[in-house]
C-alpha positions in Angstrom: 0.1 0.1 0.5 1.4 3.0 -1.0 -0.3 5.6 1.4 -3.3 6.8 3.5 -5.1 8.2 0.9 -7.3 10.4 3.6 -4.1 11.5 5.7 -2.4 12.8 2.0 -5.9 14.9 1.0 -5.4 16.4 4.9 -2.2 16.7 4.0 -2.6 18.6 0.1 -6.2 20.6 1.7 -3.9 21.8 5.3 -1.1 22.3 2.1 -3.7 24.8 0.2 -5.3 26.8 3.2 -1.9 27.8 4.5 -1.1 29.1 0.7 -3.9 31.2 1.2 -3.5 32.3 4.5 -0.4 33.5 3.6 -1.1 35.8 0.8 -4.6 36.8 2.9 -1.2 37.5 6.0 0.9 39.3 2.9 -2.6 41.4 2.4 -3.3 42.0 6.0 0.5 43.6 6.0 0.1 46.1 3.1 -3.7 47.2 4.4 -1.6 48.4 7.9 0.8 49.9 5.5 -1.6 51.8 3.0 -3.8 52.6 6.2 -1.2 54.1 8.6 0.6 56.0 5.7 -3.0 57.3 4.5 -4.4 58.3 7.3 -1.1 59.9 9.1 -0.5 61.4 6.3 -3.9 63.2 6.4 -3.5 64.1 9.7 -0.1 66.0 9.3 -2.1 67.9 6.5 -4.2 68.7 9.6 -1.2 70.2 11.3 0.1 72.2 8.5 -3.2 73.5 8.2 -3.0 74.7 11.6 0.3 76.7 11.2 -0.7 78.0 8.5 -4.3 79.7 9.8 -1.7 80.4 13.1 -0.2 82.5 11.0 -0.2 83.1 7.1 3.1 85.3 7.1 5.1 82.3 8.8 3.5 79.9 7.0 4.4 81.9 3.8 8.0 82.9 4.7 9.2 79.1 5.2 7.8 78.1 1.8 10.4 81.0 0.0 13.1 79.8 2.7 13.0 76.5 0.8 12.0 74.4 4.6 8.7 74.5 3.0 6.3 73.5 7.0 5.5 70.2 4.9 8.5 68.7 6.1 8.6 69.5 9.6 8.2 65.9 11.4 4.8 66.1 13.8 6.7 67.0 17.1 7.9 70.2 15.7 4.8 70.9 14.4 2.8 70.4 17.4 5.1 72.1 19.7 4.9 75.4 17.4 1.0 74.8 17.6 1.3 75.0 21.3 3.7 77.9 22.0 1.6 79.7 19.2 -1.6 78.8 21.0 -0.2 80.8 24.3 0.4 83.7 22.4 -2.7 83.9 20.8 -4.4 83.6 24.4 -2.2 86.0 26.5 -2.9 88.5 23.4 -6.3 88.0 24.5 -6.4 88.8 27.6 -4.7 91.8 27.0 -7.9 92.9 24.3 -9.9 92.4 27.4 -8.3 95.3 29.6 -10.1 98.1 29.7 -8.1 100.8 28.4 -7.9 99.0 24.5 -9.8 100.3 22.1 -12.3 99.1 19.7 -9.0 98.3 17.1 -8.5 95.4 19.9 -11.7 94.2 20.0 -11.8 93.7 16.4 -8.4 91.5 17.2 -10.4 89.3 19.2 -13.2 89.1 17.4 -10.7 87.4 15.0 -8.6 85.9 16.9 -12.1 84.2 18.8 -12.8 82.6 15.7 -9.3 81.4 14.2 -9.4 79.1 17.5 -12.7 78.3 17.1 -11.4 76.7 14.0 -8.7 75.3 15.5 -10.2 73.5 18.2 -12.6 71.9 15.2 -9.6 71.0 13.3 -7.5 70.2 16.8 -11.1 67.3 17.1 -10.7 66.4 14.0 -6.9 65.2 13.9 -7.1 63.2 17.7 -10.0 61.4 15.8 -8.7 60.5 12.8 -5.4 59.5 14.9 -7.7 58.1 17.2 -9.4 55.6 14.3 -5.7 55.1 13.1 -4.3 53.6 16.4 -7.8 51.2 16.5 -7.6 50.3 13.0 -3.7 49.3 13.3 -4.3 47.5 16.3 -7.5 45.3 15.3 -5.7 44.7 11.9 -2.4 43.4 14.1 -4.4 41.6 16.3 -5.9 39.7 13.4 -3.1 38.8 11.4 -1.5 38.1 14.5 -4.7 35.3 15.0 -4.7 34.3 11.3 -0.8 33.6 12.2 -1.7 30.8 14.4 -4.3 29.2 12.8 -1.5 29.0 9.9 0.9 27.2 12.4 -2.2 24.8 13.6 -3.3 23.3 10.0 0.4 23.2 8.7 2.5 20.8 10.5 6.1 20.1 9.5 6.6 17.6 7.6 7.5 14.8 10.1 5.1 15.8 12.0 2.5 14.9 8.8 5.4 11.1 8.3 4.4 10.1 12.2 0.5 10.9 11.4 0.4 8.6 8.4 2.3 6.3 10.2 0.6 6.2 13.5 -2.6 5.6 11.1 -1.7 2.5 10.3 -0.8 0.7 14.0 -3.9 -1.0 14.9 -4.3 -1.9 11.1 -4.2 -5.7 11.7 -1.7 -7.9 11.4 -2.7 -10.9 9.9 -4.2 -11.0 6.4 -6.2 -13.6 7.5 -10.2 -12.4 8.8 -12.5 -13.3 10.8 -15.3 -15.8 10.6 -17.8 -12.5 10.7 -15.8 -10.2 7.9 -16.3 -13.4 5.8 -19.5 -14.2 6.8 -21.0 -10.6 5.3 -18.5 -10.6 2.3 -20.6 -13.2 1.6 -24.3 -11.7 2.1 -26.0 -9.9 -0.5 -26.2 -6.7 1.1 -22.7 -6.1 1.7 -21.7 -4.1 -0.9 -24.0 -1.6 0.2 -22.7 -2.2 3.9 -19.0 -2.2 3.4 -19.7 1.4 1.7 -21.5 3.0 4.7 -18.8 1.8 6.4 -15.8 3.1 4.7 -17.6 6.1 4.5 -17.3 6.8 8.6 -14.5 5.9 8.8 -13.0 8.1 6.3 -15.0 11.0 6.7 -15.6 10.6 10.5 -19.1 11.8 10.5 -21.6 11.1 12.8 -25.3 12.7 12.0 -27.1 9.8 10.4 -28.6 12.2 8.2 -25.8 13.9 7.0 -24.7 10.2 6.6 -27.7 9.0 4.5 -27.0 12.0 1.9 -23.2 11.0 1.9 -24.3 7.3 1.1 -26.5 8.2 -1.2 -23.8 10.2 -3.5 -21.6 7.3 -3.1 -23.7 5.1 -5.0 -25.5 7.4 -7.2 -28.5 7.0 -5.3 -31.6 9.8 -5.3 -33.4 10.2 -2.2 -35.6 9.4 -0.7 -34.4 5.6 -1.0 -35.7 3.7 2.1 -32.8 1.2 1.0 -30.3 3.4 2.9 -31.5 4.4 6.3 -32.1 0.1 6.8 -29.0 0.0 5.6 -27.7 1.7 8.6 -30.3 -0.4 10.8 -28.5 -3.8 9.3 -24.9 -2.1 11.0 -26.4 -1.5 14.0 -27.7 -4.8 14.7 -25.2 -6.5 12.9 -25.6 -9.6 14.5 -26.0 -11.4 17.9 -22.6 -10.4 19.0 -23.7 -6.8 18.2 -23.5 -4.5 15.8 -20.9 -2.4 13.9 -22.1 1.2 14.5 -23.7 2.1 17.3 -26.3 4.9 18.1 -25.2 7.2 20.7 -27.4 8.3 23.6 -25.8 11.2 25.0 -29.0 14.3 24.8 -30.5 15.3 28.2 -33.4 17.6 25.6 -35.3 15.9 23.5 -36.4 18.6 21.1 -33.6 20.5 18.7 -33.3 24.4 18.9 -32.8 24.0 15.2 -36.7 22.3 15.0 -37.3 18.5 15.0 -36.0 16.3 17.1 -32.1 15.8 16.9 -30.5 14.0 14.9 -28.9 9.9 15.6 -25.2 9.9 16.2 -23.6 7.0 14.8 -20.8 5.8 15.8 -18.2 2.8 14.5 -18.3 1.0 17.4 -14.9 -1.5 17.7 -16.1 -4.8 16.0 -17.1 -1.7 13.3 -13.4 0.3 13.2 -11.5 -3.5 12.7 -13.8 -4.0 10.1 -12.7 -1.1 8.9 -9.2 -1.6 9.0 -10.0 -5.0 7.1 -11.8 -2.7 4.5 -9.3 0.4 4.1 -6.2 -1.1 5.4 -5.7 1.8 8.3 -7.4 3.7 11.4 -10.9 5.3 11.0 -10.5 9.0 11.6 -12.3 9.7 14.6 -15.6 10.3 15.2 -16.1 13.4 14.6 -18.6 14.1 17.8 -15.8 12.5 20.2 -13.3 15.2 18.6 -15.9 17.9 19.1 -17.0 17.0 22.8 -13.8 17.5 23.8 -14.0 21.5 23.6 -17.9 21.8 23.3 -19.4 22.3 26.4 -22.6 20.1 26.3 -24.5 17.5 23.1 -26.9 19.4 22.3 -23.9 22.6 21.9 -21.4 20.2 19.6 -24.0 19.2 17.6 -25.4 22.3 16.2 -21.7 23.0 16.0 -21.3 20.2 13.5 -24.6 20.9 12.0 -22.7 24.7 11.2 -19.9 23.5 9.6 -22.1 21.8 7.3 -24.2 24.5 6.1 -21.0 26.3 5.6 -19.8 24.4 3.0 -23.3 22.7 1.1 -24.7 26.3 1.4 -21.9 28.8 1.6 -19.1 27.5 -0.3 -17.3 27.1 2.9 -13.9 24.5 2.9 -13.9 24.0 7.2 -11.2 24.0 8.7 -11.3 20.9 11.2 -9.2 21.9 14.1 -9.7 25.7 15.0 -7.4 26.2 17.6 -7.1 28.3 21.0 -5.7 32.0 19.9 -3.7 34.0 22.5 -4.7 37.9 22.6 -2.0 40.6 23.0 -4.1 41.0 26.4 -3.3 38.0 27.6 -6.4 36.6 26.9 -7.7 33.7 24.6 -10.6 33.8 21.8 -11.3 30.4 20.9 -13.7 30.5 17.5 -16.2 27.8 17.3 -15.2 27.4 13.5 -12.6 28.5 11.3 -13.7 28.3 7.5 -12.0 29.7 3.9 -14.6 30.6 1.2 -13.5 28.7 -2.0 -14.2 30.9 -4.6 -12.2 34.2 -2.5 -10.6 32.9 -0.7 -11.5 34.7 3.2 -10.8 32.8 6.4 -13.4 34.1 8.9 -13.9 33.0 12.1 -17.1 31.9 13.4 -19.1 31.6 16.5 -22.1 28.9 16.8 -24.7 30.6 19.1 -28.0 28.9 20.4 -31.5 30.2 22.0 -30.5 29.9 25.8 -30.0 31.8 28.8 -26.2 34.4 29.1 -24.6 35.9 31.1 -24.2 39.2 30.2 -21.0 40.4 31.9 -20.0 37.3 30.1 -20.9 38.2 26.8 -19.7 41.4 26.6 -15.9 40.3 27.5 -16.5 37.3 24.4 -18.1 39.8 21.8 -14.9 42.1 22.6 -12.7 39.4 22.2 -14.1 38.1 19.1 -14.1 41.9 18.0 -9.6 41.9 18.6 -9.8 38.8 17.0 -11.3 39.3 13.9 -10.4 42.6 12.6 -14.2 43.9 13.6 -15.8 41.7 11.4 -17.9 39.1 13.2 -19.7 35.9 11.5 -22.8 33.9 13.8 -24.2 31.3 12.8 -27.7 30.7 15.4 -29.9 27.4 15.5 -33.3 29.5 14.5 -35.0 32.8 13.5 -35.5 33.8 17.4 -31.5 32.9 18.6 -30.5 35.0 15.8 -32.2 37.7 16.3 -31.1 37.7 19.9 -27.7 37.6 19.5 -28.4 40.5 16.8 -29.3 42.7 19.9 -26.6 41.3 22.2 -23.8 41.9 19.9 -25.0 45.6 19.4 -25.7 46.4 22.9 -22.1 45.0 24.0 -20.5 46.7 21.0 -22.2 50.0 21.1 -20.0 53.3 20.4 -17.3 50.5 18.4 -16.9 50.6 14.6 -17.8 46.8 13.3 -19.4 44.9 10.6 -21.5 41.6 11.7 -23.1 38.9 9.4 -25.3 36.3 11.2 -27.3 33.4 10.0 -29.5 30.5 11.6 -29.6 27.0 10.4 -33.2 26.6 10.4 -33.5 29.3 7.5 -30.8 27.9 6.0 -33.0 24.1 5.6 -35.7 25.7 4.6 -34.2 27.6 1.4 -33.8 30.7 2.5 -31.3 33.2 1.2 -29.8 36.9 1.4 -31.2 38.6 -1.0 -27.7 38.0 -2.8 -27.8 34.3 -2.6 -25.9 33.7 0.7 -26.4 32.3 3.3 -25.7 35.5 5.8 -29.4 36.9 6.1 -29.1 39.6 9.2 -25.4 41.8 7.9 -24.7 45.0 9.1 -21.9 47.6 8.3 -20.9 50.2 10.8 -17.0 50.3 9.3 
């Protein structure tokens, strides 16, 4: 056997995503530089204009002397402006003395007008500088987050080789199959059932509806097709010694927040994993529920994460990175995205939060959305379980980030399943832009 095709595919996918992340990193760096240069130029020009308003004669004299005001650095301009404003204030004090003539009153009026103009320009300058610092900070944090994702999805070559080797460690040590495998191979339903086992082992998928859809595509069958659910039923009730597939009984609640009942969660049993090893020649991929439940709080939160990832792939033309990393932020806090996805057409990498329609602590939620804001450069993506949750989360984000510029895109699984789409045909049903 040459190699593990699944590991090779994952390696190829990681390299492709890594190349795109590197491209985005360069673009972010260029954006930071261009934004900084543009806004610095605007702020510097504002300082120059303040000097011109304060003393037109001095401005013209500098221009004629060969050392234009524009060539002064920001610190020199600032010191000159402060000194000139103090001089104006002293003149105002002199102008208010009772022994001055009406000419001084006119000077006072003109000086007050200039000060008003200068105060407005100074206010605009402070705003521009604040926006510049904020934009640069967000871009830097987002770039750092993207780089952390890159390190996660691009293991060193030796690690990839070890992964491929490890996938074969538990492969059967002999070509002699157990009797139940031989009996199974001779059965009339073996072809369909073995395809289902290989599908589960190759993908790690656990949601029964999704597995049925994938099996239909694999066998070129149309849905609905009653034989496909029966295939999994036979694997669950394989023989008197147990099944090759098991149904996980993990839910504490009966109804799903995305609508209807919870989907069955399926997993290969130990015998099922052995069967896959005989069929494929290497270990089955870890079941996605087992992988994700370690990260998420409960089955009720884990399953919507799986469904959200499937929605991004099926409806949104995204590619989902399986292992979303914990991202360290500069202030010492940790941002843990639920999903990291890359758009196949545009190459944009996004961090996605998955939310349920449940009660939440306001204090912790404000911190959460500020962390999301910092890590995503103000571009927030959320997938909710239903429309009620989508509306509540949009309100929650607006309140948590009041007075802060951000863009948000929200959607919900229930509406997407019913075929609802945004006006542009995309999956993001609620879009808000403030930056």
